PASEBA-1860 file (N, C-alpha, C; in nm, 3 decimals):
! residues 340
1> MGLRQYLI> 7.770/9.239/12.231/7.772/9.319/12.110/7.632/9.287/12.052 ~ 7.564/9.381/12.019/7.430/9.366/11.956/7.450/9.357/11.803 ~ 7.333/9.343/11.737/7.339/9.338/11.588/7.379/9.471/11.527 ~ 7.348/9.576/11.575/7.388/9.703/11.526/7.534/9.725/11.540 ~ 7.585/9.693/11.649/7.731/9.708/11.666/7.811/9.614/11.571 ~ 7.758/9.497/11.560/7.830/9.391/11.471/7.816/9.433/11.335 ~ 7.709/9.482/11.284/7.694/9.536/11.155/7.793/9.651/11.118 ~ 7.802/9.747/11.216/7.889/9.850/11.198/8.044/9.807/11.195
9> KRVFIAII> 8.076/9.699/11.261/8.207/9.640/11.256/8.233/9.569/11.124 ~ 8.128/9.500/11.083/8.138/9.424/10.948/8.160/9.532/10.823 ~ 8.082/9.637/10.841/8.083/9.735/10.726/8.229/9.808/10.731 ~ 8.281/9.829/10.852/8.415/9.894/10.854/8.520/9.794/10.798 ~ 8.512/9.658/10.828/8.604/9.562/10.777/8.583/9.555/10.625 ~ 8.462/9.566/10.589/8.430/9.562/10.437/8.497/9.676/10.363 ~ 8.495/9.793/10.421/8.556/9.908/10.352/8.711/9.884/10.339 ~ 8.768/9.833/10.452/8.909/9.810/10.442/8.949/9.702/10.324
17> LFLAVLIF> 8.849/9.603/10.325/8.869/9.504/10.211/8.853/9.559/10.075 ~ 8.761/9.653/10.057/8.734/9.716/9.935/8.859/9.792/9.894 ~ 8.920/9.857/9.987/9.038/9.939/9.963/9.155/9.861/9.918 ~ 9.171/9.731/9.998/9.281/9.647/9.976/9.264/9.591/9.831 ~ 9.138/9.553/9.791/9.110/9.494/9.663/9.144/9.592/9.554 ~ 9.108/9.727/9.576/9.128/9.832/9.479/9.282/9.835/9.443 ~ 9.364/9.841/9.554/9.511/9.857/9.531/9.563/9.730/9.479 ~ 9.520/9.621/9.517/9.573/9.488/9.449/9.530/9.480/9.297
25> NFFIFRLP> 9.416/9.530/9.275/9.364/9.519/9.135/9.431/9.617/9.050 ~ 9.482/9.725/9.099/9.559/9.824/9.018/9.691/9.760/8.987 ~ 9.761/9.710/9.080/9.906/9.669/9.059/9.912/9.531/8.980 ~ 9.821/9.446/9.000/9.834/9.310/8.942/9.821/9.325/8.788 ~ 9.741/9.409/8.733/9.731/9.419/8.590/9.829/9.504/8.522 ~ 9.901/9.577/8.604/10.009/9.666/8.557/10.150/9.616/8.589 ~ 10.154/9.499/8.643/10.276/9.425/8.679/10.382/9.426/8.563 ~ 10.344/9.388/8.443/10.448/9.393/8.342/10.513/9.536/8.316
33> VFVLGMDP> 10.429/9.638/8.335/10.471/9.772/8.315/10.575/9.805/8.430 ~ 10.555/9.769/8.547/10.642/9.808/8.660/10.765/9.718/8.654 ~ 10.751/9.592/8.615/10.865/9.496/8.627/10.956/9.520/8.494 ~ 10.891/9.527/8.382/10.975/9.534/8.252/11.003/9.687/8.211 ~ 10.932/9.784/8.281/10.951/9.919/8.251/10.889/9.963/8.114 ~ 10.794/9.880/8.064/10.746/9.922/7.929/10.647/10.015/7.938 ~ 10.625/10.095/7.820/10.534/10.194/7.813/10.399/10.131/7.774 ~ 10.298/10.136/7.865/10.173/10.061/7.837/10.103/10.104/7.704
41> ASLYITPE> 10.131/10.220/7.644/10.079/10.267/7.516/10.146/10.213/7.407 ~ 10.273/10.146/7.427/10.350/10.095/7.311/10.278/9.988/7.242 ~ 10.181/9.912/7.305/10.108/9.796/7.230/10.006/9.866/7.122 ~ 9.986/9.987/7.132/9.873/10.060/7.048/9.932/10.162/6.957 ~ 10.055/10.195/6.961/10.123/10.296/6.887/10.198/10.235/6.769 ~ 10.163/10.286/6.654/10.223/10.240/6.529/10.315/10.362/6.475 ~ 10.409/10.329/6.390/10.509/10.428/6.339/10.444/10.545/6.266 ~ 10.327/10.518/6.207/10.255/10.613/6.129/10.181/10.723/6.219
49> MDIDDIER> 10.178/10.698/6.342/10.104/10.796/6.427/10.192/10.911/6.465 ~ 10.133/11.032/6.463/10.210/11.150/6.518/10.186/11.171/6.658 ~ 10.238/11.277/6.712/10.232/11.308/6.869/10.086/11.321/6.907 ~ 10.005/11.387/6.833/9.870/11.410/6.869/9.793/11.291/6.871 ~ 9.815/11.184/6.777/9.748/11.064/6.777/9.780/10.988/6.905 ~ 9.914/10.981/6.932/9.956/10.912/7.060/9.891/10.969/7.181 ~ 9.886/11.103/7.192/9.825/11.161/7.302/9.676/11.135/7.316 ~ 9.609/11.131/7.199/9.470/11.089/7.203/9.450/10.947/7.262
57> IRILYQLP> 9.545/10.860/7.224/9.538/10.716/7.267/9.554/10.726/7.417 ~ 9.645/10.782/7.477/9.667/10.790/7.618/9.549/10.844/7.686 ~ 9.480/10.943/7.636/9.365/11.005/7.693/9.248/10.902/7.683 ~ 9.236/10.845/7.570/9.121/10.744/7.553/9.133/10.624/7.641 ~ 9.253/10.571/7.661/9.270/10.457/7.753/9.311/10.496/7.890 ~ 9.324/10.628/7.912/9.365/10.673/8.057/9.497/10.612/8.102 ~ 9.593/10.636/8.005/9.734/10.574/8.022/9.826/10.686/8.074 ~ 9.923/10.652/8.170/10.023/10.755/8.202/10.118/10.799/8.095
65> PENATWFD> 10.179/10.901/8.105/10.272/10.941/7.987/10.394/10.848/7.979 ~ 10.467/10.863/7.866/10.586/10.781/7.853/10.691/10.826/7.951 ~ 10.768/10.717/8.000/10.871/10.751/8.094/10.805/10.810/8.211 ~ 10.696/10.768/8.263/10.607/10.831/8.365/10.695/10.819/8.509 ~ 10.697/10.927/8.577/10.755/10.927/8.701/10.655/10.863/8.808 ~ 10.711/10.849/8.936/10.625/10.799/9.039/10.503/10.901/9.064 ~ 10.521/11.030/9.050/10.412/11.124/9.062/10.309/11.107/8.957 ~ 10.360/11.075/8.822/10.258/11.045/8.717/10.167/10.929/8.755
73> WWLHFLSY> 10.241/10.819/8.810/10.177/10.696/8.839/10.078/10.714/8.964 ~ 10.118/10.807/9.053/10.028/10.843/9.165/9.907/10.908/9.118 ~ 9.917/11.002/9.024/9.799/11.065/8.968/9.714/10.962/8.895 ~ 9.786/10.872/8.819/9.709/10.762/8.748/9.639/10.676/8.849 ~ 9.694/10.642/8.962/9.628/10.564/9.057/9.509/10.639/9.120 ~ 9.516/10.765/9.146/9.415/10.835/9.202/9.292/10.853/9.096 ~ 9.330/10.857/8.977/9.233/10.861/8.872/9.157/10.715/8.855 ~ 9.252/10.619/8.873/9.186/10.478/8.876/9.086/10.457/8.987
81> MQNMLTGN> 9.126/10.500/9.108/9.048/10.484/9.219/8.912/10.557/9.208 ~ 8.908/10.676/9.146/8.786/10.751/9.123/8.704/10.677/9.025 ~ 8.769/10.630/8.918/8.686/10.563/8.817/8.626/10.438/8.870 ~ 8.698/10.359/8.946/8.648/10.232/8.997/8.532/10.261/9.094 ~ 8.541/10.361/9.165/8.430/10.384/9.266/8.310/10.451/9.194 ~ 8.325/10.515/9.082/8.211/10.575/9.010/8.159/10.492/8.900 ~ 8.227/10.379/8.873/8.174/10.295/8.772/8.217/10.339/8.624 ~ 8.316/10.423/8.624/8.368/10.463/8.498/8.495/10.381/8.467
89> FGNSFVTF> 8.476/10.267/8.403/8.585/10.168/8.373/8.658/10.184/8.253 ~ 8.635/10.290/8.179/8.718/10.326/8.062/8.670/10.252/7.933 ~ 8.765/10.232/7.839/8.740/10.167/7.715/8.816/10.041/7.700 ~ 8.770/9.951/7.626/8.840/9.821/7.603/8.950/9.848/7.514 ~ 9.071/9.781/7.535/9.180/9.792/7.444/9.151/9.710/7.322 ~ 9.070/9.622/7.312/9.049/9.528/7.201/8.932/9.592/7.113 ~ 8.821/9.617/7.167/8.706/9.652/7.086/8.684/9.798/7.082 ~ 8.753/9.879/7.168/8.749/10.023/7.173/8.621/10.077/7.235
97> RPVVMEIM> 8.534/9.989/7.276/8.390/10.014/7.324/8.414/10.047/7.485 ~ 8.326/10.113/7.546/8.321/10.127/7.690/8.317/9.999/7.756 ~ 8.395/9.978/7.861/8.392/9.861/7.931/8.249/9.816/7.993 ~ 8.178/9.924/8.040/8.048/9.900/8.091/7.957/9.847/7.988 ~ 7.957/9.884/7.870/7.877/9.832/7.766/7.920/9.685/7.738 ~ 8.050/9.655/7.735/8.096/9.517/7.709/8.043/9.417/7.825 ~ 8.039/9.468/7.947/7.999/9.383/8.064/7.855/9.365/8.063 ~ 7.772/9.479/8.048/7.623/9.474/8.046/7.573/9.390/7.927
105> ERLPNTLL> 7.639/9.394/7.820/7.591/9.307/7.705/7.596/9.155/7.730 ~ 7.695/9.121/7.821/7.713/8.979/7.846/7.652/8.933/7.993 ~ 7.634/9.027/8.071/7.597/8.991/8.201/7.454/8.920/8.205 ~ 7.356/8.966/8.129/7.238/8.881/8.140/7.253/8.734/8.100 ~ 7.339/8.697/8.007/7.372/8.568/7.969/7.433/8.484/8.078 ~ 7.529/8.551/8.150/7.601/8.484/8.254/7.503/8.458/8.366 ~ 7.423/8.554/8.400/7.330/8.544/8.512/7.228/8.429/8.478 ~ 7.188/8.418/8.360/7.104/8.300/8.317/7.160/8.175/8.333
113> LMGTSMIF> 7.282/8.159/8.278/7.354/8.025/8.283/7.384/7.999/8.430 ~ 7.453/8.085/8.498/7.497/8.052/8.634/7.380/8.036/8.725 ~ 7.290/8.142/8.721/7.174/8.126/8.813/7.094/7.992/8.802 ~ 7.068/7.965/8.669/6.994/7.839/8.655/7.069/7.715/8.701 ~ 7.200/7.716/8.674/7.288/7.586/8.723/7.299/7.591/8.869 ~ 7.299/7.705/8.932/7.316/7.709/9.086/7.179/7.655/9.146 ~ 7.080/7.706/9.086/6.944/7.665/9.152/6.924/7.510/9.139 ~ 6.959/7.468/9.014/6.935/7.313/8.992/7.035/7.240/9.082
121> AVILGIVT> 7.161/7.286/9.097/7.268/7.225/9.175/7.224/7.220/9.324 ~ 7.173/7.330/9.374/7.125/7.332/9.519/7.025/7.240/9.540 ~ 6.916/7.246/9.455/6.796/7.159/9.471/6.842/7.018/9.471 ~ 6.922/6.980/9.361/6.965/6.839/9.349/7.049/6.797/9.467 ~ 7.145/6.887/9.511/7.227/6.847/9.629/7.161/6.843/9.749 ~ 7.056/6.919/9.781/6.970/6.915/9.898/6.888/6.773/9.897 ~ 6.825/6.742/9.791/6.752/6.618/9.797/6.831/6.496/9.793 ~ 6.947/6.485/9.729/7.023/6.370/9.733/7.105/6.365/9.866
129> GIVAASRH> 7.133/6.483/9.922/7.193/6.479/10.061/7.096/6.432/10.162 ~ 6.972/6.470/10.157/6.870/6.422/10.252/6.849/6.267/10.238 ~ 6.841/6.218/10.112/6.823/6.085/10.080/6.943/5.990/10.138 ~ 7.065/6.044/10.123/7.191/5.978/10.152/7.193/5.969/10.315 ~ 7.164/6.085/10.382/7.171/6.088/10.526/7.065/5.996/10.582 ~ 6.943/5.987/10.514/6.839/5.903/10.578/6.876/5.757/10.570 ~ 6.965/5.726/10.482/7.013/5.587/10.460/7.161/5.580/10.491 ~ 7.190/5.639/10.600/7.345/5.654/10.643/7.404/5.514/10.652
137> GGVLDTSL> 7.507/5.492/10.575/7.584/5.364/10.595/7.534/5.263/10.487 ~ 7.423/5.286/10.421/7.368/5.183/10.330/7.433/5.196/10.193 ~ 7.379/5.110/10.097/7.431/5.100/9.967/7.402/5.233/9.887 ~ 7.275/5.280/9.907/7.247/5.409/9.837/7.328/5.528/9.876 ~ 7.358/5.529/10.016/7.430/5.640/10.077/7.579/5.637/10.006 ~ 7.635/5.511/10.010/7.769/5.506/9.948/7.776/5.538/9.801 ~ 7.667/5.490/9.724/7.658/5.523/9.579/7.654/5.670/9.562 ~ 7.567/5.735/9.642/7.556/5.888/9.617/7.670/5.962/9.643
145> ITASLTLY> 7.750/5.917/9.752/7.876/5.982/9.793/7.975/5.965/9.679 ~ 7.985/5.840/9.627/8.083/5.803/9.521/8.059/5.893/9.399 ~ 7.924/5.901/9.359/7.899/5.972/9.239/7.929/6.113/9.257 ~ 7.889/6.180/9.379/7.908/6.318/9.392/8.051/6.355/9.397 ~ 8.144/6.271/9.460/8.272/6.294/9.473/8.340/6.280/9.319 ~ 8.292/6.189/9.254/8.340/6.163/9.123/8.307/6.287/9.022 ~ 8.188/6.340/9.024/8.144/6.451/8.952/8.216/6.584/8.995 ~ 8.233/6.585/9.125/8.282/6.705/9.189/8.438/6.716/9.143
153> SLPVFWMG> 8.500/6.606/9.126/8.650/6.609/9.098/8.682/6.615/8.949 ~ 8.576/6.594/8.856/8.601/6.593/8.711/8.625/6.741/8.665 ~ 8.721/6.774/8.592/8.724/6.910/8.525/8.607/6.944/8.454 ~ 8.560/7.068/8.472/8.435/7.109/8.407/8.450/7.120/8.254 ~ 8.580/7.164/8.214/8.603/7.170/8.069/8.607/7.039/7.996 ~ 8.664/6.934/8.075/8.647/6.802/8.021/8.506/6.750/8.004 ~ 8.434/6.775/8.116/8.288/6.734/8.104/8.226/6.805/7.986 ~ 8.253/6.931/7.967/8.184/7.006/7.859/8.226/6.944/7.726
161> MIFLLVFA> 8.346/6.905/7.703/8.391/6.858/7.577/8.320/6.716/7.569 ~ 8.318/6.641/7.672/8.250/6.506/7.648/8.090/6.534/7.615 ~ 8.027/6.619/7.687/7.887/6.647/7.647/7.869/6.688/7.513 ~ 7.961/6.776/7.456/7.946/6.820/7.319/7.973/6.700/7.223 ~ 8.068/6.609/7.263/8.099/6.491/7.170/7.978/6.403/7.177 ~ 7.919/6.359/7.296/7.815/6.269/7.299/7.678/6.323/7.242 ~ 7.645/6.455/7.286/7.513/6.492/7.255/7.503/6.593/7.135 ~ 7.619/6.634/7.075/7.615/6.729/6.963/7.680/6.666/6.840
169> ILPQMLWG> 7.811/6.625/6.860/7.893/6.584/6.747/7.852/6.444/6.695 ~ 7.857/6.349/6.787/7.818/6.209/6.741/7.680/6.199/6.676 ~ 7.579/6.247/6.734/7.438/6.238/6.663/7.448/6.304/6.532 ~ 7.519/6.413/6.509/7.518/6.471/6.379/7.603/6.389/6.281 ~ 7.713/6.317/6.334/7.796/6.236/6.238/7.734/6.111/6.211 ~ 7.668/6.052/6.315/7.598/5.920/6.290/7.465/5.907/6.224 ~ 7.380/6.007/6.271/7.240/5.996/6.227/7.203/6.131/6.157 ~ 7.281/6.236/6.153/7.247/6.358/6.086/7.154/6.434/6.172
177> LSLFPLGH> 7.151/6.414/6.309/7.053/6.483/6.402/7.132/6.585/6.473 ~ 7.074/6.701/6.480/7.124/6.822/6.561/7.054/6.826/6.685 ~ 7.093/6.726/6.783/7.026/6.721/6.906/7.043/6.850/6.987 ~ 7.178/6.899/6.990/7.204/7.025/7.057/7.322/7.098/6.981 ~ 7.325/7.227/6.986/7.422/7.304/6.915/7.565/7.279/6.973 ~ 7.665/7.304/6.888/7.799/7.303/6.938/7.846/7.420/7.033 ~ 7.770/7.521/7.042/7.804/7.631/7.124/7.712/7.759/7.087 ~ 7.758/7.870/7.138/7.695/7.997/7.129/7.566/8.010/7.218
185> TVSAPGSV> 7.525/8.130/7.221/7.401/8.168/7.300/7.269/8.154/7.229 ~ 7.275/8.192/7.108/7.157/8.178/7.015/7.201/8.140/6.883 ~ 7.106/8.089/6.803/7.129/8.053/6.671/7.162/8.170/6.573 ~ 7.220/8.152/6.465/7.257/8.266/6.382/7.131/8.338/6.334 ~ 7.134/8.474/6.319/7.032/8.557/6.282/6.964/8.506/6.152 ~ 6.828/8.506/6.161/6.757/8.459/6.041/6.724/8.304/6.048 ~ 6.783/8.230/6.120/6.753/8.092/6.131/6.645/8.059/6.235 ~ 6.603/8.150/6.315/6.493/8.136/6.422/6.387/8.233/6.393
193> PNDPISYA> 6.257/8.198/6.398/6.146/8.303/6.373/6.168/8.405/6.478 ~ 6.128/8.525/6.429/6.145/8.641/6.511/6.028/8.663/6.605 ~ 6.016/8.579/6.702/5.904/8.600/6.797/5.949/8.564/6.937 ~ 5.896/8.611/7.053/5.958/8.586/7.179/5.966/8.433/7.217 ~ 5.862/8.354/7.192/5.855/8.215/7.213/5.973/8.134/7.150 ~ 5.990/8.154/7.021/6.085/8.090/6.939/6.221/8.127/6.993 ~ 6.247/8.253/7.026/6.365/8.301/7.074/6.407/8.236/7.205 ~ 6.306/8.227/7.289/6.317/8.174/7.430/6.356/8.028/7.422
201> LDVAWHLF> 6.281/7.960/7.332/6.315/7.817/7.304/6.455/7.786/7.242 ~ 6.499/7.869/7.160/6.630/7.874/7.104/6.737/7.886/7.202 ~ 6.718/7.994/7.302/6.810/8.019/7.409/6.818/7.897/7.507 ~ 6.705/7.846/7.527/6.693/7.720/7.613/6.769/7.605/7.555 ~ 6.755/7.588/7.421/6.830/7.478/7.352/6.982/7.492/7.353 ~ 7.030/7.612/7.345/7.173/7.636/7.366/7.210/7.635/7.513 ~ 7.120/7.664/7.599/7.155/7.677/7.742/7.158/7.531/7.806 ~ 7.099/7.435/7.751/7.077/7.300/7.808/7.214/7.230/7.855
209> LPTMVLTL> 7.297/7.214/7.745/7.428/7.143/7.781/7.521/7.208/7.882 ~ 7.542/7.352/7.865/7.630/7.399/7.966/7.569/7.409/8.097 ~ 7.433/7.429/8.106/7.363/7.408/8.242/7.385/7.271/8.303 ~ 7.370/7.168/8.226/7.398/7.031/8.279/7.532/7.005/8.328 ~ 7.630/7.058/8.253/7.769/7.045/8.307/7.796/7.112/8.430 ~ 7.754/7.244/8.448/7.767/7.313/8.570/7.688/7.260/8.677 ~ 7.570/7.217/8.660/7.485/7.152/8.761/7.550/7.027/8.810 ~ 7.603/6.947/8.733/7.663/6.830/8.775/7.801/6.847/8.845
217> GFFGGYML> 7.865/6.958/8.803/7.996/6.997/8.868/7.975/7.063/8.999 ~ 7.862/7.127/9.020/7.834/7.204/9.149/7.766/7.123/9.255 ~ 7.684/7.022/9.209/7.584/6.962/9.300/7.668/6.886/9.413 ~ 7.769/6.822/9.370/7.847/6.731/9.462/7.883/6.800/9.594 ~ 7.924/6.922/9.582/7.963/6.992/9.709/7.842/7.012/9.802 ~ 7.719/7.064/9.741/7.607/7.089/9.807/7.551/6.951/9.876 ~ 7.559/6.837/9.802/7.516/6.707/9.843/7.595/6.658/9.969 ~ 7.725/6.674/9.957/7.809/6.626/10.067/7.795/6.705/10.187
225> LMRNTLVD> 7.774/6.837/10.175/7.756/6.931/10.282/7.620/6.901/10.357 ~ 7.520/6.873/10.274/7.390/6.863/10.326/7.383/6.719/10.408 ~ 7.445/6.619/10.331/7.443/6.495/10.394/7.520/6.479/10.519 ~ 7.637/6.545/10.525/7.733/6.537/10.644/7.660/6.619/10.756 ~ 7.607/6.734/10.728/7.548/6.818/10.828/7.432/6.739/10.883 ~ 7.346/6.683/10.801/7.218/6.617/10.849/7.254/6.490/10.933 ~ 7.373/6.429/10.891/7.409/6.310/10.981/7.451/6.343/11.121 ~ 7.524/6.466/11.127/7.562/6.512/11.259/7.432/6.560/11.337
233> VLTEDYIL> 7.351/6.627/11.269/7.223/6.664/11.341/7.145/6.546/11.399 ~ 7.139/6.437/11.321/7.061/6.323/11.365/7.119/6.243/11.486 ~ 7.236/6.285/11.523/7.293/6.232/11.648/7.287/6.322/11.767 ~ 7.215/6.433/11.752/7.198/6.523/11.869/7.099/6.470/11.968 ~ 7.108/6.519/12.087/7.020/6.475/12.193/6.866/6.505/12.160 ~ 6.840/6.620/12.112/6.703/6.650/12.083/6.641/6.562/11.981 ~ 6.723/6.505/11.889/6.661/6.407/11.799/6.627/6.268/11.870 ~ 6.717/6.241/11.962/6.689/6.116/12.048/6.561/6.135/12.130
241> TARAKGLD> 6.539/6.265/12.180/6.416/6.300/12.253/6.302/6.295/12.170 ~ 6.310/6.335/12.050/6.190/6.332/11.963/6.152/6.196/11.930 ~ 6.259/6.110/11.909/6.222/5.965/11.889/6.167/5.904/12.010 ~ 6.212/5.939/12.128/6.157/5.876/12.245/6.008/5.926/12.277 ~ 5.976/6.038/12.217/5.839/6.076/12.243/5.746/6.002/12.139 ~ 5.802/5.923/12.058/5.708/5.841/11.975/5.691/5.907/11.839 ~ 5.753/6.010/11.802/5.743/6.079/11.666/5.787/5.979/11.559 ~ 5.718/5.978/11.447/5.761/5.896/11.344/5.887/5.947/11.277
249> ERTVLYKH> 5.960/5.850/11.204/6.089/5.885/11.156/6.087/6.001/11.046 ~ 5.982/6.004/10.976/5.966/6.111/10.875/5.954/6.253/10.939 ~ 5.871/6.253/11.037/5.868/6.385/11.118/6.004/6.426/11.178 ~ 6.070/6.321/11.235/6.198/6.358/11.306/6.298/6.397/11.202 ~ 6.294/6.334/11.084/6.391/6.371/10.984/6.385/6.509/10.929 ~ 6.254/6.540/10.888/6.223/6.676/10.815/6.202/6.779/10.907 ~ 6.124/6.759/11.019/6.090/6.876/11.098/6.196/6.911/11.197 ~ 6.265/6.804/11.246/6.369/6.840/11.355/6.517/6.825/11.279
257> GVRNAFLP> 6.534/6.746/11.189/6.679/6.724/11.134/6.706/6.815/11.018 ~ 6.623/6.802/10.916/6.653/6.886/10.796/6.647/7.036/10.825 ~ 6.550/7.076/10.897/6.542/7.219/10.937/6.672/7.274/11.001 ~ 6.728/7.211/11.075/6.855/7.253/11.148/6.973/7.232/11.064 ~ 6.972/7.133/10.975/7.085/7.100/10.880/7.103/7.214/10.773 ~ 6.986/7.282/10.752/6.987/7.387/10.648/7.077/7.498/10.675 ~ 7.104/7.534/10.801/7.171/7.653/10.831/7.304/7.672/10.784 ~ 7.395/7.575/10.791/7.530/7.586/10.725/7.518/7.597/10.586
265> LISIVAIN> 7.423/7.513/10.520/7.406/7.526/10.369/7.360/7.659/10.316 ~ 7.272/7.719/10.400/7.233/7.863/10.345/7.343/7.957/10.348 ~ 7.443/7.954/10.450/7.553/8.044/10.441/7.637/8.018/10.311 ~ 7.660/7.893/10.285/7.756/7.860/10.176/7.685/7.892/10.045 ~ 7.558/7.864/10.033/7.474/7.904/9.903/7.476/8.056/9.887 ~ 7.464/8.138/9.994/7.461/8.284/9.984/7.594/8.343/9.933 ~ 7.704/8.273/9.982/7.835/8.315/9.938/7.860/8.273/9.796 ~ 7.827/8.148/9.758/7.842/8.095/9.626/7.761/8.171/9.518
273> FAFIISGA> 7.652/8.215/9.555/7.569/8.292/9.460/7.639/8.421/9.423 ~ 7.734/8.468/9.496/7.802/8.590/9.471/7.891/8.568/9.351 ~ 7.919/8.450/9.321/8.016/8.425/9.208/7.941/8.405/9.081 ~ 7.815/8.416/9.072/7.746/8.395/8.943/7.771/8.511/8.857 ~ 7.813/8.621/8.921/7.841/8.734/8.833/7.971/8.724/8.752 ~ 8.067/8.633/8.799/8.184/8.611/8.729/8.184/8.510/8.621 ~ 8.067/8.447/8.622/8.057/8.334/8.518/8.142/8.221/8.537 ~ 8.139/8.123/8.438/8.214/8.015/8.448/8.314/8.017/8.331
281> VLTETVFA> 8.436/8.053/8.353/8.532/8.092/8.247/8.546/7.969/8.154 ~ 8.569/7.851/8.208/8.608/7.729/8.134/8.484/7.684/8.050 ~ 8.364/7.676/8.114/8.236/7.635/8.059/8.202/7.727/7.944 ~ 8.202/7.859/7.977/8.171/7.952/7.874/8.256/7.956/7.758 ~ 8.386/7.928/7.779/8.487/7.920/7.666/8.458/7.791/7.586 ~ 8.432/7.685/7.645/8.408/7.552/7.576/8.285/7.573/7.487 ~ 8.185/7.621/7.552/8.050/7.627/7.475/8.039/7.762/7.395 ~ 8.142/7.847/7.395/8.135/7.974/7.323/8.014/8.051/7.382
289> WHGIGRLL> 7.985/8.054/7.506/7.876/8.120/7.558/7.914/8.264/7.580 ~ 7.826/8.352/7.529/7.860/8.506/7.522/7.825/8.562/7.661 ~ 7.923/8.532/7.751/7.905/8.577/7.888/8.030/8.636/7.952 ~ 8.017/8.669/8.077/8.131/8.739/8.152/8.257/8.652/8.155 ~ 8.239/8.526/8.191/8.349/8.437/8.195/8.438/8.430/8.072 ~ 8.380/8.418/7.959/8.449/8.413/7.827/8.515/8.557/7.801 ~ 8.438/8.665/7.844/8.492/8.793/7.822/8.623/8.807/7.911 ~ 8.621/8.757/8.032/8.740/8.760/8.121/8.854/8.694/8.056
297> YRSLLSND> 8.829/8.571/8.010/8.933/8.494/7.944/9.000/8.554/7.830 ~ 8.909/8.628/7.743/8.965/8.702/7.629/9.047/8.821/7.678 ~ 9.008/8.888/7.788/9.069/9.009/7.823/9.208/8.975/7.887 ~ 9.213/8.861/7.959/9.352/8.823/8.009/9.447/8.778/7.902 ~ 9.391/8.718/7.797/9.483/8.671/7.687/9.528/8.789/7.599 ~ 9.444/8.900/7.598/9.479/9.012/7.506/9.527/9.124/7.594 ~ 9.569/9.101/7.710/9.614/9.209/7.810/9.519/9.338/7.806 ~ 9.396/9.309/7.806/9.290/9.413/7.802/9.256/9.446/7.945
305> WPVAQAIF> 9.340/9.520/8.007/9.338/9.536/8.157/9.215/9.608/8.199 ~ 9.166/9.712/8.128/9.039/9.785/8.166/8.925/9.689/8.192 ~ 8.911/9.588/8.103/8.803/9.495/8.123/8.821/9.394/8.222 ~ 8.945/9.343/8.236/8.987/9.238/8.339/8.967/9.309/8.486 ~ 9.023/9.418/8.503/9.013/9.488/8.644/8.876/9.518/8.677 ~ 8.799/9.566/8.578/8.655/9.592/8.608/8.580/9.462/8.656 ~ 8.601/9.354/8.582/8.533/9.222/8.626/8.584/9.175/8.765 ~ 8.706/9.186/8.788/8.758/9.148/8.916/8.706/9.232/9.023
313> WMIALTVI> 8.699/9.360/9.001/8.638/9.450/9.096/8.496/9.421/9.132 ~ 8.410/9.385/9.022/8.279/9.357/9.039/8.261/9.223/9.123 ~ 8.350/9.122/9.099/8.344/9.000/9.163/8.380/9.030/9.314 ~ 8.486/9.112/9.340/8.524/9.138/9.484/8.408/9.209/9.554 ~ 8.339/9.294/9.485/8.226/9.367/9.546/8.117/9.268/9.590 ~ 8.073/9.183/9.500/7.970/9.086/9.524/8.005/8.989/9.633 ~ 8.128/8.939/9.633/8.172/8.835/9.730/8.178/8.903/9.874 ~ 8.227/9.023/9.886/8.231/9.091/10.019/8.091/9.118/10.073
321> IANILADL> 8.007/9.172/9.986/7.869/9.201/10.027/7.799/9.070/10.063 ~ 7.818/8.970/9.975/7.742/8.831/10.007/7.791/8.780/10.139 ~ 7.926/8.797/10.182/7.970/8.752/10.313/7.887/8.814/10.430 ~ 7.879/8.956/10.412/7.799/9.025/10.508/7.665/8.976/10.527 ~ 7.588/8.956/10.409/7.449/8.916/10.409/7.442/8.773/10.462 ~ 7.533/8.695/10.426/7.527/8.561/10.479/7.540/8.550/10.631 ~ 7.633/8.636/10.695/7.632/8.647/10.841/7.513/8.696/10.903 ~ 7.443/8.792/10.841/7.325/8.850/10.891/7.209/8.756/10.884
329> LYGVLDPR> 7.210/8.681/10.769/7.099/8.592/10.736/7.109/8.460/10.832 ~ 7.231/8.426/10.868/7.254/8.303/10.951/7.200/8.343/11.092 ~ 7.230/8.471/11.136/7.182/8.517/11.269/7.031/8.528/11.283 ~ 6.961/8.566/11.168/6.829/8.576/11.165/6.765/8.442/11.170 ~ 6.809/8.350/11.095/6.759/8.212/11.088/6.780/8.128/11.207 ~ 6.893/8.157/11.272/6.923/8.072/11.393/6.928/8.169/11.513 ~ 6.823/8.162/11.600/6.815/8.243/11.712/6.920/8.207/11.829 ~ 6.997/8.101/11.813/7.098/8.069/11.904/7.226/8.159/11.872
337> VRYG> 7.236/8.229/11.757/7.365/8.302/11.723/7.363/8.431/11.806 ~ 7.465/8.460/11.865/7.479/8.580/11.941/7.598/8.663/11.883 ~ 7.588/8.786/11.841/7.698/8.866/11.780/7.790/8.917/11.892 ~ 7.909/8.884/11.884/8.000/8.926/11.985/8.144/8.937/11.938
END
């Protein structure tokens, strides 16, 4: 099977996955309605409303009628499918604003936080993984593995609270210093000069602590993957041949070892980068970061299913597409890969 046939097969599988996600996404957020038999509009109807007001609410939130039959739910499902595929996610039950506006308002903040953290985590993981593998079995190798496993296993919300305590609360209490803010994306309006440089520095000031927490939480996995893959590569026959030719250890390590150890890491990084759109729910909540993760947390607590199902749909899209791109990228980078 050539690349073209493989790509067609992957796209066909992706379409099936898209449809499965759409169906699951529809039922999971309406489960209380199906199980309890409640009218979804009952949460937003007050005794003062007349029939016209109730009908406007149903139209606004694209809700099925009271005591809906299976046919009504089928029409509601078809409308849902059309809306999801066209990007018409409806209005939020909480803010009454279009869901697209809610998401797009927060998406740049999430991309900034998650993208920065991912880049730092990948770079730190690759560097420490190479250092650990080059000193396989030594004290430095053991220390780096212990540190990465410890950081990888710590809950990110706990790390976030510790960082806030150490770098924001205690300096303020002990010395009256505001080293870092307690949260939010930017300072209150009027407290920062209205120019691009001051605004960028203020965002970076608020970004530092959550980025550090996510970087330390993510890098352990990349470090262990890079280290273990490189250790396996350094035991291959072609590495022994390179050493037998008299090549110095640095050339063997970087030109022959690291280059081939990168391949599995690239696939994992490509897939993980798909999750940057979903944000970090716990970290954004702890630091009150105005992002997608915090929006998802709020929507789940308030039963705001238009927002929640839109975010889950976007996450599913990016993950499925990222998997296809990772497979293709792996084949391009490794000529030994054959599609079959």
